[in-house]
C-alpha positions as CSV (number, residue, x, y, z in Angstrom):
1,X,26.2,26.3,93.6
2,X,28.7,27.7,91.1
3,X,32.2,28.5,92.4
4,X,35.2,29.2,90.2
5,X,38.3,27.8,92.1
6,X,41.6,29.6,91.6
7,X,44.6,29.0,93.8
8,X,44.2,30.9,97.0
9,X,41.0,32.5,95.7
10,X,37.3,31.7,95.6
11,X,34.9,33.9,93.7
12,X,31.1,33.8,94.0
13,X,29.4,34.0,90.6
14,X,26.0,35.6,91.7
15,X,24.4,37.1,94.8
16,X,22.1,34.0,95.1
17,X,24.9,31.5,95.5
18,X,26.6,30.3,98.7
19,X,30.3,30.9,99.1
20,X,32.6,28.2,100.3
21,X,32.4,29.6,103.8
22,X,29.4,28.0,105.5
23,X,28.8,31.0,107.7
24,X,28.1,33.3,104.7
25,X,24.4,33.9,104.0
26,X,22.6,33.5,100.7
27,X,21.0,36.7,99.3
28,X,17.4,36.7,98.0
29,X,15.3,39.7,96.9
30,X,11.6,39.7,97.8
31,X,9.1,42.3,96.8
32,X,6.1,43.1,99.0
33,X,3.1,44.2,96.9
34,X,-0.6,45.0,97.6
35,X,-3.4,47.5,97.5
36,X,-3.1,50.7,99.6
37,X,-4.2,50.1,103.2
38,X,-3.9,46.3,103.4
39,X,-1.1,46.4,105.9
40,X,1.6,45.9,103.4
41,X,4.1,48.3,105.0
42,X,3.1,46.8,108.4
43,X,4.2,43.4,107.2
44,X,7.4,45.0,105.9
45,X,8.1,46.8,109.3
46,X,7.3,43.7,111.4
47,X,9.8,41.7,109.4
48,X,12.6,44.2,109.0
49,X,12.3,46.1,112.3
50,X,12.5,49.4,110.5
51,X,10.2,52.3,111.5
52,X,8.7,52.6,108.1
53,X,5.7,54.9,108.5
54,X,2.4,52.9,108.1
55,X,-0.5,55.4,108.4
56,X,-4.0,54.1,108.2
57,X,-4.7,55.9,104.9
58,X,-3.9,55.0,101.2
59,X,-0.8,55.9,99.4
60,X,1.8,56.2,102.2
61,X,4.6,54.4,100.3
62,X,5.5,56.2,97.2
63,X,9.1,55.0,96.7
64,X,10.5,51.6,97.4
65,X,11.6,51.1,101.0
66,X,14.1,48.3,101.6
67,X,15.1,46.3,104.7
68,X,16.7,42.9,105.6
69,X,15.3,39.8,107.3
70,X,17.5,36.9,108.1
71,X,15.9,33.4,108.1
72,X,17.6,30.0,108.0
73,X,21.0,31.2,106.7
74,X,19.3,33.3,104.1
75,X,19.4,37.1,104.0
76,X,16.1,38.3,102.4
77,X,16.3,41.8,101.0
78,X,12.7,42.9,101.4
79,X,11.4,45.7,99.1
80,X,8.2,47.5,100.0
81,X,6.9,48.6,96.6
82,X,4.2,51.3,96.4
83,X,0.6,50.4,97.2
84,X,-1.4,50.2,94.0
85,X,-4.8,49.0,92.8
86,X,-3.5,47.7,89.4
87,X,-0.5,47.4,87.1
88,X,-2.1,49.3,84.2
89,X,0.5,52.2,84.6
90,X,-2.0,54.9,85.1
91,X,-0.1,56.4,88.0
92,X,3.4,56.8,89.4
93,X,2.7,54.1,92.0
94,X,1.5,51.6,89.4
95,X,4.6,52.2,87.2
96,X,7.0,51.8,90.1
97,X,5.3,48.6,91.3
98,X,5.0,47.1,87.9
99,X,8.6,48.0,86.8
100,X,10.1,46.5,90.0
101,X,8.2,43.2,89.5
102,X,9.1,43.1,85.8
103,X,12.6,44.3,85.8
104,X,13.9,44.3,89.4
105,X,14.2,40.5,89.2
106,X,12.8,39.7,92.6
107,X,13.2,36.0,93.6
108,X,9.7,36.1,95.0
109,X,6.7,38.5,95.4
110,X,4.6,38.6,98.5
111,X,1.1,39.9,97.6
112,X,-0.6,41.2,100.7
113,X,-4.5,40.9,100.8
114,X,-6.8,42.4,103.4
115,X,-8.8,39.5,104.8
116,X,-11.9,41.7,105.1
117,X,-12.0,42.7,101.4
118,X,-10.3,39.9,99.5
119,X,-12.5,40.2,96.4
120,X,-11.2,43.7,95.6
121,X,-7.6,42.8,96.5
122,X,-7.6,39.8,94.3
123,X,-7.6,42.0,91.2
124,X,-4.0,43.1,91.8
125,X,-3.0,39.6,92.9
126,X,-4.2,38.1,89.6
127,X,-2.4,40.8,87.6
128,X,0.8,40.0,89.4
129,X,0.3,36.3,88.8
130,X,0.3,37.2,85.0
131,X,3.8,38.5,85.5
132,X,5.4,35.8,87.7
133,X,4.5,32.5,89.3
134,X,6.9,33.1,92.2
135,X,4.1,34.5,94.3
136,X,3.2,34.0,98.0
137,X,-0.2,35.4,98.9
138,X,-0.3,36.8,102.5
139,X,-3.9,37.2,103.8
140,X,-3.3,39.9,106.4
141,X,-5.6,41.4,109.1
142,X,-7.0,37.9,109.7
143,X,-8.0,38.9,113.3
144,X,-10.3,41.6,111.9
145,X,-11.9,39.1,109.6
146,X,-12.5,36.7,112.5
147,X,-14.0,39.5,114.5
148,X,-16.3,40.3,111.7
149,X,-17.1,36.6,111.2
150,X,-15.5,36.4,107.8
151,X,-14.2,32.9,107.2
152,X,-11.6,32.2,104.5
153,X,-10.8,28.7,103.1
154,X,-7.0,29.2,102.7
155,X,-6.5,25.8,101.1
156,X,-9.2,26.5,98.5
157,X,-7.7,29.9,97.8
158,X,-4.3,28.4,97.3
159,X,-5.8,25.8,95.0
160,X,-7.6,28.4,92.9
161,X,-4.5,30.6,92.5
162,X,-1.9,27.8,92.3
163,X,0.4,29.5,94.8
164,X,0.9,29.3,98.6
165,X,-1.4,31.3,100.8
166,X,-0.6,32.2,104.4
167,X,-2.8,34.0,107.0
168,X,-1.1,36.7,109.1
169,X,-1.8,39.5,111.5
170,X,1.2,41.7,111.0
171,X,0.3,44.1,113.8
172,X,0.8,41.3,116.4
173,X,3.4,39.5,114.2
174,X,1.2,36.3,114.0
175,X,1.9,34.1,111.0
176,X,5.1,35.9,109.9
177,X,7.4,33.0,110.5
178,X,5.2,30.7,108.5
179,X,5.1,33.4,105.7
180,X,8.9,33.6,105.6
181,X,9.2,29.8,105.6
182,X,6.9,29.8,102.6
183,X,9.0,32.6,100.9
184,X,12.1,30.6,101.5
185,X,10.7,27.5,99.8
186,X,9.5,29.5,96.8
187,X,12.8,31.2,96.4
188,X,14.7,27.9,96.4
189,X,12.1,26.1,94.3
190,X,11.1,23.7,97.1
191,X,7.4,24.4,96.5
192,X,5.5,23.2,93.5
193,X,3.8,26.1,91.8
194,X,1.0,25.6,89.2
195,X,-0.1,29.1,88.4
196,X,-3.4,29.2,86.7
197,X,-3.7,32.0,84.1
198,X,-6.9,34.0,83.7
199,X,-9.0,32.9,80.7
200,X,-9.7,36.0,78.5
201,X,-12.1,34.2,76.2
202,X,-11.6,32.1,73.1
203,X,-10.9,35.0,70.6
204,X,-8.5,36.9,72.8
205,X,-6.6,33.8,74.0
206,X,-6.1,32.8,70.3
207,X,-4.5,36.2,69.6
208,X,-2.4,36.1,72.7
209,X,-1.0,32.7,71.7
210,X,0.0,33.8,68.3
211,X,1.9,36.9,69.5
212,X,3.5,34.8,72.3
213,X,4.7,32.3,69.7
214,X,6.6,35.1,68.0
215,X,8.0,36.5,71.3
216,X,9.2,33.0,72.3
217,X,11.5,33.0,69.3
218,X,13.4,36.1,70.5
219,X,16.5,36.0,72.7
220,X,17.3,38.1,75.8
221,X,13.6,39.1,76.3
222,X,13.6,38.2,80.0
223,X,9.9,39.0,80.8
224,X,6.7,37.0,80.9
225,X,5.8,36.6,77.2
226,X,2.1,36.0,77.7
227,X,1.8,39.2,79.8
228,X,3.7,41.2,77.2
229,X,1.5,39.8,74.5
230,X,-1.6,41.1,76.3
231,X,0.0,44.6,76.7
232,X,1.0,44.6,73.0
233,X,-2.6,43.8,72.1
234,X,-3.8,46.6,74.4
235,X,-1.3,48.9,72.7
236,X,-0.1,50.1,76.1
237,X,2.7,52.3,74.9
238,X,4.0,53.1,78.5
239,X,4.6,49.4,79.2
240,X,6.1,48.7,75.8
241,X,8.5,51.7,76.1
242,X,9.4,50.7,79.7
243,X,10.1,47.1,78.5
244,X,12.4,48.3,75.7
245,X,14.3,50.7,78.0
246,X,14.7,48.4,80.9
247,X,15.7,45.3,79.0
248,X,17.8,47.3,76.4
249,X,16.0,45.3,73.8
250,X,14.3,47.0,70.9
251,X,12.3,43.8,70.2
252,X,9.5,45.5,68.1
253,X,12.0,46.5,65.4
254,X,13.7,43.1,65.2
255,X,10.8,40.8,64.2
256,X,7.4,40.5,62.5
257,X,5.7,41.0,65.9
258,X,4.2,44.5,65.0
259,X,2.6,42.9,61.9
260,X,1.1,40.1,64.0
261,X,-0.1,42.5,66.6
262,X,-1.7,44.8,64.1
263,X,-3.4,41.8,62.4
264,X,-4.8,40.4,65.6
265,X,-5.9,43.8,66.9
266,X,-8.1,44.3,63.9
267,X,-10.2,41.4,65.1
268,X,-11.3,43.5,68.0
269,X,-12.0,46.7,66.0
270,X,-15.3,47.4,67.9
271,X,-14.1,46.2,71.3
272,X,-11.7,47.7,73.9
273,X,-9.1,44.9,74.6
274,X,-8.2,46.4,78.0
275,X,-11.9,46.3,79.0
276,X,-12.0,42.6,78.1
277,X,-8.9,41.9,80.2
278,X,-10.1,43.9,83.2
279,X,-13.6,42.4,83.1
280,X,-12.1,38.9,82.9
281,X,-9.9,39.5,86.0
282,X,-12.8,41.0,87.9
283,X,-15.1,38.0,87.0
284,X,-12.4,35.5,88.1
285,X,-11.8,37.4,91.4
286,X,-15.5,37.2,92.1
287,X,-15.7,33.5,91.4
288,X,-12.7,32.8,93.6
289,X,-14.2,34.9,96.4
290,X,-17.5,33.0,96.3
291,X,-15.6,29.7,96.5
292,X,-13.2,30.7,99.3
293,X,-14.9,33.2,101.5
294,X,-18.0,32.7,103.7
295,X,-19.5,35.5,105.7
296,X,-21.6,34.6,108.7
297,X,-22.6,38.2,109.5
298,X,-23.4,40.0,106.2
299,X,-23.9,43.2,108.1
300,X,-20.4,43.2,109.6
301,X,-19.5,46.6,108.2
302,X,-22.8,48.3,109.1
303,X,-21.3,50.1,112.1
304,X,-18.5,51.6,109.9
305,X,-21.2,52.7,107.4
306,X,-23.2,54.3,110.2
307,X,-20.2,56.2,111.6
308,X,-19.3,57.3,108.0
309,X,-22.8,58.5,107.5
310,X,-22.1,61.0,110.2
311,X,-18.4,61.8,109.8
312,X,-18.6,62.2,106.0
313,X,-22.1,63.7,105.8
314,X,-22.4,67.0,103.9
315,X,-24.1,68.5,106.9
316,X,-22.1,67.1,109.8
317,X,-18.8,66.1,108.3
318,X,-17.0,69.5,108.2
319,X,-18.4,70.7,111.6
320,X,-17.2,67.5,113.3
321,X,-13.8,67.9,111.6
322,X,-13.5,71.5,112.9
323,X,-14.6,70.4,116.4
324,X,-11.9,67.6,116.4
325,X,-9.3,70.2,115.3
326,X,-10.5,72.5,118.1
327,X,-10.2,69.6,120.6
328,X,-6.7,68.7,119.6
329,X,-5.5,72.3,119.8
330,X,-7.2,72.8,123.1
331,X,-5.4,69.8,124.6
332,X,-2.1,70.9,123.1
333,X,-2.3,74.4,124.4
334,X,-3.5,73.5,127.8
335,X,-1.2,70.6,128.3
336,X,2.0,72.3,126.9
337,X,2.2,75.1,129.4
338,X,3.6,73.4,132.5
339,X,6.1,71.1,130.7
340,X,7.4,74.1,128.8
341,X,8.1,75.9,132.0
342,X,9.8,72.8,133.6
343,X,12.0,72.2,130.5
344,X,12.9,75.9,130.3
345,X,13.8,76.0,134.0
346,X,16.1,73.0,133.5
347,X,17.8,74.3,130.4
348,X,18.4,77.7,131.9
349,X,19.7,76.1,135.1
350,X,22.2,74.4,132.8
351,X,23.0,77.8,131.3
352,X,24.0,79.0,134.7
353,X,26.3,76.0,135.2
354,X,27.9,76.8,131.8
355,X,28.5,80.3,133.1
356,X,30.2,78.9,136.2
357,X,32.4,76.8,134.0
358,X,33.6,79.7,131.9
359,X,34.2,81.7,135.0
360,X,36.2,78.8,136.5
361,X,38.6,78.7,133.5
362,X,38.9,82.6,133.5
363,X,37.5,82.8,130.0
364,X,37.1,86.2,128.2
365,X,33.5,87.4,127.9
366,X,33.1,87.0,124.2
367,X,33.3,83.1,124.0
368,X,30.7,82.9,126.8
369,X,28.5,85.4,125.1
370,X,28.6,83.7,121.7
371,X,28.4,80.1,122.9
372,X,26.0,80.5,125.8
373,X,24.0,83.7,125.2
374,X,24.0,83.2,121.4
375,X,23.9,79.5,120.4
376,X,22.9,77.7,123.6
377,X,20.1,80.2,124.6
378,X,18.6,79.9,121.2
379,X,18.6,76.2,121.3
380,X,17.2,76.2,124.9
381,X,14.3,78.4,123.7
382,X,13.6,76.2,120.6
383,X,13.6,73.0,122.7
384,X,11.4,74.3,125.6
385,X,8.9,75.9,123.2
386,X,8.7,73.1,120.6
387,X,9.0,69.9,122.5
388,X,5.9,69.9,124.8
389,X,3.4,70.9,122.1
390,X,4.9,68.4,119.6
391,X,4.9,65.7,122.2
392,X,1.2,66.3,122.7
393,X,0.1,67.2,119.2
394,X,1.8,64.4,117.3
395,X,0.4,61.5,119.4
396,X,-3.1,63.0,119.1
397,X,-2.7,63.4,115.4
398,X,-1.3,59.8,115.1
399,X,-4.4,58.4,116.9
400,X,-6.7,60.0,114.3
401,X,-4.4,58.5,111.6
402,X,-4.3,55.1,113.2
403,X,-8.1,54.9,113.7
404,X,-8.7,55.7,110.1
405,X,-10.1,59.2,110.3
406,X,-7.7,61.1,108.1
407,X,-9.1,59.6,104.8
408,X,-12.5,61.0,105.9
409,X,-10.9,64.4,106.1
410,X,-9.7,64.1,102.5
411,X,-13.2,62.9,101.6
412,X,-14.9,65.9,103.2
413,X,-12.5,68.4,101.6
414,X,-12.2,66.7,98.2
415,X,-15.0,68.7,96.6
416,X,-13.5,72.0,97.7
417,X,-10.1,71.0,96.4
418,X,-11.6,69.9,93.1
419,X,-13.2,73.3,92.7
420,X,-9.8,74.8,93.5
421,X,-8.2,72.9,90.7
422,X,-6.1,70.9,93.3
423,X,-6.1,67.2,94.4
424,X,-8.1,65.8,97.2
425,X,-5.1,64.1,98.7
426,X,-3.7,67.6,99.5
427,X,-6.0,67.5,102.6
428,X,-3.7,64.8,104.0
429,X,-0.5,66.7,103.2
430,X,-2.1,69.8,105.0
431,X,-2.7,67.6,108.1
432,X,0.9,66.6,108.1
433,X,1.9,70.3,107.8
434,X,0.3,71.1,111.2
435,X,3.2,69.2,112.8
436,X,5.9,70.3,110.4
437,X,5.6,71.9,107.0
438,X,8.7,70.0,105.8
439,X,6.9,66.7,106.6
440,X,3.9,68.1,104.7
441,X,6.1,68.8,101.7
442,X,7.5,65.2,101.8
443,X,3.9,63.9,102.1
444,X,3.0,65.6,98.8
445,X,4.6,62.5,97.1
446,X,1.3,60.7,97.5
447,X,-0.2,63.0,94.8
448,X,0.2,61.4,91.4
449,X,-0.1,64.4,89.1
450,X,3.1,66.5,89.0
451,X,1.0,69.7,88.5
452,X,-1.2,69.1,91.5
453,X,1.8,68.0,93.5
454,X,3.4,71.4,92.9
455,X,0.2,73.2,93.9
456,X,0.3,71.2,97.2
457,X,4.0,72.0,97.7
458,X,3.6,75.7,97.1
459,X,0.6,76.2,99.3
460,X,1.6,73.8,102.2
461,X,3.0,76.7,104.2
462,X,-0.4,78.3,104.7
463,X,-1.0,75.7,107.3
464,X,0.8,76.8,110.4
465,X,3.4,74.4,111.7
466,X,4.1,73.6,115.4
467,X,6.9,76.2,115.4
468,X,4.4,79.1,114.7
469,X,2.0,78.1,117.5
470,X,3.9,79.8,120.3
471,X,3.9,83.2,118.7
472,X,0.2,82.9,117.8
473,X,-0.8,81.7,121.2
474,X,1.3,84.4,123.0
475,X,-0.3,87.2,121.0
476,X,-3.8,85.8,121.5
477,X,-3.2,85.5,125.2
478,X,-1.8,89.1,125.5
479,X,-4.2,91.0,123.3
480,X,-7.4,89.0,122.9
481,X,-8.0,86.7,125.9
482,X,-7.6,88.4,129.3
483,X,-7.8,86.9,132.8
484,X,-11.4,88.1,132.9
485,X,-12.3,85.0,130.8
486,X,-11.5,82.9,133.9
487,X,-11.8,79.2,133.4
488,X,-12.7,79.7,129.8
489,X,-9.4,81.2,128.9
490,X,-8.1,78.1,127.2
491,X,-11.3,77.6,125.3
492,X,-11.3,81.1,123.8
493,X,-7.5,80.8,123.0
494,X,-8.2,77.6,121.1
495,X,-11.3,79.1,119.4
496,X,-9.3,82.1,118.0
497,X,-6.3,79.9,117.1
498,X,-8.6,77.5,115.2
499,X,-10.2,80.4,113.4
500,X,-6.8,81.6,112.3
501,X,-6.0,78.1,111.0
502,X,-9.3,77.9,109.1
503,X,-8.4,81.3,107.5
504,X,-5.1,79.6,106.4
505,X,-7.0,76.7,104.9
506,X,-9.3,79.1,103.0
507,X,-6.3,81.0,101.7
508,X,-4.9,77.6,100.5
509,X,-8.1,77.0,98.4
510,X,-7.9,80.6,97.0
511,X,-4.2,80.4,96.0
512,X,-4.6,76.9,94.7
513,X,-7.3,78.1,92.4
514,X,-5.2,81.0,91.2
515,X,-2.2,78.7,90.5
516,X,-4.3,76.2,88.7
517,X,-5.7,79.0,86.4
518,X,-2.3,80.6,85.7
519,X,1.2,79.1,85.9
520,X,0.0,75.6,86.7
521,X,-2.8,75.1,84.2
522,X,-3.6,71.6,83.3
523,X,-6.2,68.7,83.3
524,X,-7.3,67.8,86.7
525,X,-6.6,64.1,87.6
526,X,-9.1,61.7,89.0
527,X,-9.0,60.8,92.6
528,X,-9.8,57.3,93.9
529,X,-9.9,57.2,97.7
530,X,-10.5,54.1,99.7
531,X,-12.0,54.6,103.1
532,X,-10.3,52.1,105.4
533,X,-12.2,50.3,108.1
534,X,-12.1,51.9,111.6
535,X,-9.5,50.2,113.8
536,X,-8.6,50.3,117.4
537,X,-5.5,52.5,117.9
538,X,-2.4,50.7,119.1
539,X,-1.3,53.1,121.9
540,X,2.2,51.7,122.3
541,X,3.1,51.9,118.7
542,X,1.5,55.3,118.4
543,X,3.7,56.6,121.2
544,X,6.8,55.1,119.7
545,X,6.0,56.4,116.2
546,X,4.9,59.8,117.2
547,X,7.7,60.4,119.6
548,X,10.7,58.8,117.8
549,X,9.6,59.2,114.1
550,X,8.0,62.6,114.4
551,X,8.7,64.6,117.6
552,X,12.4,63.7,118.0
553,X,13.0,63.9,114.2
554,X,11.5,67.3,113.7
555,X,13.1,68.6,116.9
556,X,16.5,67.4,115.9
557,X,16.2,69.1,112.5
558,X,15.0,72.4,114.2
559,X,18.0,72.2,116.6
560,X,20.3,71.7,113.6
561,X,19.2,75.0,112.0
562,X,18.7,76.9,115.2
563,X,22.3,76.6,116.4
564,X,23.8,78.6,113.5
565,X,20.8,80.9,113.7
566,X,21.7,81.7,117.3
567,X,25.2,82.6,116.2
568,X,23.9,85.0,113.4
569,X,21.4,86.6,115.8
570,X,24.1,87.3,118.4
571,X,26.5,88.7,115.8
572,X,23.9,91.1,114.3
573,X,22.8,92.2,117.8
574,X,26.3,92.7,119.2
575,X,28.5,93.9,116.3
576,X,28.1,97.7,116.3
577,X,29.0,100.5,113.9
578,X,29.0,104.0,115.5
579,X,27.4,102.4,118.6
580,X,24.4,101.1,116.6
581,X,24.1,97.3,116.0
582,X,23.7,95.7,112.6
583,X,20.3,94.5,113.7
584,X,19.2,98.1,114.4
585,X,20.5,99.4,111.0
586,X,18.5,96.6,109.2
587,X,15.3,97.1,111.3
588,X,15.5,100.9,110.7
589,X,15.9,100.3,107.0
590,X,12.9,98.0,106.9
591,X,10.7,100.1,109.1
592,X,8.9,102.3,106.4
593,X,7.9,99.2,104.5
594,X,7.0,97.3,107.7
595,X,4.7,100.2,108.8
596,X,2.7,99.8,105.5
597,X,1.8,96.2,106.4
598,X,1.0,96.9,110.1
599,X,4.3,95.8,111.5
600,X,7.5,97.6,112.5
601,X,11.1,97.1,111.4
602,X,12.0,95.0,114.4
603,X,9.2,92.5,113.8
604,X,10.0,92.2,110.1
605,X,13.7,91.7,110.9
606,X,12.8,89.1,113.5
607,X,10.9,87.1,110.8
608,X,13.9,87.3,108.5
609,X,16.4,86.2,111.2
610,X,13.8,83.5,112.1
611,X,14.1,81.9,108.7
612,X,16.0,78.9,110.1
613,X,13.3,78.2,112.7
614,X,10.0,80.0,113.3
615,X,10.2,79.3,117.0
616,X,12.8,82.1,117.5
617,X,10.9,85.0,116.0
618,X,9.3,86.2,119.2
619,X,12.4,85.9,121.3
620,X,14.3,88.0,118.7
621,X,11.6,90.7,119.0
622,X,11.9,90.7,122.8
623,X,15.7,90.8,122.6
624,X,15.6,93.8,120.2
625,X,13.1,95.8,122.3
626,X,15.2,95.2,125.5
627,X,18.5,95.8,123.8
628,X,20.0,92.8,125.6
629,X,22.0,91.5,122.6
630,X,20.8,87.9,123.3
631,X,17.5,86.1,123.3
632,X,15.5,86.6,126.4
633,X,12.2,85.4,127.8
634,X,10.1,87.5,130.2
635,X,8.6,86.0,133.2
636,X,4.9,86.3,132.2
637,X,2.6,87.5,129.4
638,X,1.6,90.6,131.3
639,X,5.2,91.8,131.5
640,X,5.6,91.0,127.8
641,X,2.4,92.8,126.9
642,X,3.6,95.9,128.7
643,X,7.0,95.7,126.8
644,X,5.2,95.4,123.4
645,X,2.8,98.3,124.1
646,X,5.7,100.5,125.2
647,X,7.2,99.9,121.8
648,X,4.1,100.9,119.9
649,X,2.1,97.7,119.6
650,X,-1.6,98.0,119.2
651,X,-4.4,95.5,118.4
652,X,-3.7,96.3,114.7
653,X,0.0,95.3,115.2
654,X,-1.0,92.1,116.9
655,X,-3.5,91.1,114.1
656,X,-1.0,91.9,111.3
657,X,1.8,90.0,113.1
658,X,-0.4,87.0,113.4
659,X,-1.5,87.2,109.8
660,X,2.2,87.5,108.6
661,X,3.1,84.6,110.8
662,X,0.4,82.6,109.2
663,X,1.4,83.7,105.7
664,X,5.1,84.3,105.1
665,X,8.0,82.4,103.6
666,X,8.6,78.8,104.6
667,X,11.4,78.1,107.2
668,X,14.9,77.0,106.1
669,X,14.2,73.4,106.6
670,X,11.0,73.5,104.5
671,X,12.7,75.4,101.7
672,X,15.5,72.9,101.7
673,X,13.0,70.0,101.6
674,X,11.1,71.7,98.7
675,X,14.4,72.0,96.7
676,X,15.1,68.3,97.4
677,X,11.6,67.2,96.4
678,X,11.3,69.3,93.2
679,X,15.0,69.3,92.2
680,X,14.3,72.8,91.0
681,X,15.5,76.2,92.3
682,X,12.6,77.9,90.3
683,X,9.9,76.1,92.2
684,X,11.7,76.5,95.5
685,X,11.8,80.3,94.9
686,X,8.2,80.3,93.9
687,X,7.2,78.4,97.0
688,X,9.1,81.1,99.0
689,X,7.5,84.0,97.2
690,X,3.8,82.9,96.9
691,X,3.1,82.8,100.7
692,X,5.3,85.9,101.4
693,X,3.5,88.0,98.7
694,X,0.1,86.7,99.9
695,X,1.0,87.7,103.5
696,X,2.2,91.2,102.5
697,X,-1.0,91.8,100.5
698,X,-3.3,90.5,103.2
699,X,-1.4,92.5,106.0
700,X,-1.5,95.7,103.9
701,X,-5.3,95.3,103.3
702,X,-6.0,94.5,107.0
703,X,-3.8,97.4,108.2
704,X,-5.5,99.8,105.7
705,X,-9.0,98.7,106.7
706,X,-8.3,98.9,110.4
707,X,-6.8,102.4,110.0
708,X,-10.0,103.6,108.3
709,X,-12.2,102.0,111.0
């Protein structure tokens, strides 16, 4: 402990020292690393208590999440670095993970391994051990290994690696205290570490030693010199550049190192040094695995393979995917009706109480109209329409995610995305878009290639979010599924809705292809997808995650934009010039163009005013037709159908409205998220224009064809 004592003042020198006050905690920084899908973020969540999302598919963590864990008077700053398969800097995840371990100066690194596939995970662990000896190996999912009769000799594994090894089951928090005790000892040098370096063969080891000898002579080069020697021999320019930038040390220009490197590299003229390094690590991982892991039942993953042979088959994979989508939407549509009615009744009952309040205080009419009929009624509509479907859809979606089905969706669609010039991971971002397009946009971070990430961002809106379902379902109910269908009403509604969604997916492929051949030309990146093992869903955690992290979050954001939207809608509908409202002036102006694409001015104006939240488009249409000046809901679909027909709606109008709802500009929240993700107004505008122009063209063609028929 280093303290400088000055009269009446005590100053701590570093964050890792203890102040004179015994109650102040020591600070230590610990990185959590591992391959995708080994439960790394689950370990992080279990320790920190944060609701960091831990979906059962690769690539969820793309930026470093941080959290705190207090243990024995020490505050551990835990950093969940991106999941990666190596540190070769071939992707954004690899660069972030490598740079944090190299230059973030963590006091220790927890390397998480999946107990059911240790051999593959050891490749990354051995690479990290080249960087630092302050490593604790966490063998996670030990319960699954036991269930599959995979037995791991933890002591032997620790002996082979030269660092502590702890078994955990992060989902049930087993072994986490032992893990943190081990972390504490490593951070405070209370555990003897005897890291064993990988042997790269006589010739390469000789070259590494010579370069390392030169590096050892340099000052202020605070990085593992052996590891840097290997990267210099590999001529890995990304790592060399990153080292110089982060350490502010232009070491290659201050010594004879370049000459030594060039001389040593000539010895391997006909060999790829990186291949030698990778092969040596793989061979060592294989030897360690054979020494430490015994499998009683060698057919433990046969059931997973059997299921995958059906779910990822070229014949059955896509049909099963469509059937599952159909099932989810059917449950959502059927289950959301009654809760929506109950919530609407409660919220509009509260509206009456607000009216009573304004009457009791002798308030003028305009405050009541603006606050209650404008802002509150819009919010009431958004909540009653959005909440029930989301509360059903998100848990169902999360179950598929938790079980491990979503990577199979990406696998099934990968070939189509490849032909479209896009990335296979875009399938996962599309799935997220069903709940909320803004969430889908954020999910695009998992795509490494900036070009393919932009394609995914721009086309994400072709997947209808939860806010567009009410309009689509209402039109389907009024114009395409009558009461004559009887008990099959819900089924046919779901079938038509699923068909519309499949159309949106097809348009996604088409537009992705056009973008990849025009403004977003480039070399298509490779796509490595690990299919995780199937796991039993944790119902309690699914409900918490889907309700708190998704439903409430998305609803809260929708409410935030719907409130000012309600005010704008009320103003446009109630401010009149020559007894004609601003809304009417605008809709009359838009009417000629709207007629060309099968809509009318009111519908188009409703979409424009619905920019903050798609949920309020239909209520605005009703409000305008009834001339009420505020959002209104009719008692049933038959009354609403009669109202629409009275104002010129036909089947053609219904089809074009659904098409435009499927393909029009993203909502305000999604546009704001795109701007935040791309940090570019240009790409945000393009993401706004591409779906809108596509929708206009498609509606124009559909309207023209139906007119001819």
